[in-house]
C-alpha positions in Angstrom: 73.2 -79.9 -14.1 76.7 -80.2 -15.4 78.9 -77.1 -15.6 77.5 -75.3 -12.6 79.9 -73.1 -10.6 79.7 -70.7 -7.8 79.4 -67.0 -8.8 82.3 -66.3 -6.5 84.5 -68.7 -8.6 83.8 -67.0 -12.0 86.6 -65.2 -13.8 86.4 -61.5 -14.4 84.4 -60.7 -17.5 82.6 -64.0 -17.6 78.9 -64.0 -18.6 76.7 -66.6 -16.9 73.1 -67.5 -16.1 71.8 -68.1 -12.6 70.7 -71.7 -12.3 70.3 -72.2 -8.5 70.4 -70.5 -5.1 72.1 -73.0 -2.9 70.6 -72.2 0.5 67.7 -70.6 2.3 67.6 -67.7 4.7 67.6 -63.9 4.8 70.8 -63.5 2.6 69.3 -65.6 -0.2 65.9 -63.8 0.1 67.7 -60.5 -0.2 69.5 -61.7 -3.4 66.2 -62.7 -4.9 64.7 -59.3 -4.0 67.6 -57.6 -5.9 66.9 -59.6 -9.1 69.1 -62.7 -8.8 66.5 -65.2 -9.9 66.9 -68.6 -11.7 67.4 -67.9 -15.4 68.7 -64.4 -15.0 71.8 -63.6 -17.1 74.7 -61.7 -15.4 78.3 -60.8 -16.0 81.1 -60.6 -13.4 82.5 -57.1 -13.9 85.3 -56.9 -11.4 86.5 -57.8 -7.9 88.1 -55.7 -5.3 91.9 -56.0 -5.0 91.6 -58.7 -2.2 88.8 -60.5 -4.0 85.9 -59.2 -1.9 83.4 -57.7 -2.8 82.5 -58.6 -6.3 80.6 -56.4 -8.8 78.2 -58.0 -11.2 76.0 -56.5 -14.0 72.5 -57.9 -13.8 69.2 -56.6 -15.2 70.8 -53.4 -16.5 72.4 -52.3 -13.3 75.5 -53.1 -11.3 75.3 -54.9 -8.0 78.1 -55.4 -5.4 78.0 -58.6 -3.4 80.2 -60.0 -0.7 82.1 -63.1 -1.7 80.2 -65.1 1.0 76.9 -64.1 -0.6 78.1 -65.0 -4.1 79.0 -68.5 -2.9 75.3 -69.2 -2.6 74.6 -68.4 -6.2 75.2 -71.3 -8.7 75.6 -70.2 -12.3 76.2 -71.8 -15.7 78.8 -69.9 -17.7 77.7 -69.0 -21.2 79.8 -69.1 -24.4 
């Protein structure tokens, strides 16, 4: 799919839709359990001063992720 980017590379305030989880393992399993599934809309709310962690709004709540976890989530920014 064209236009995919890592969640960790989104600009603050950008809305996007989850399109792919790029790897397997316990970290990705945990992200799925927290509601980050393919097709789920989200918004990057803010980042800590040094860029880690990131806060996203997903499914009506706010979730904080390490930047290393967000790199496994491929999203498509929405207009």
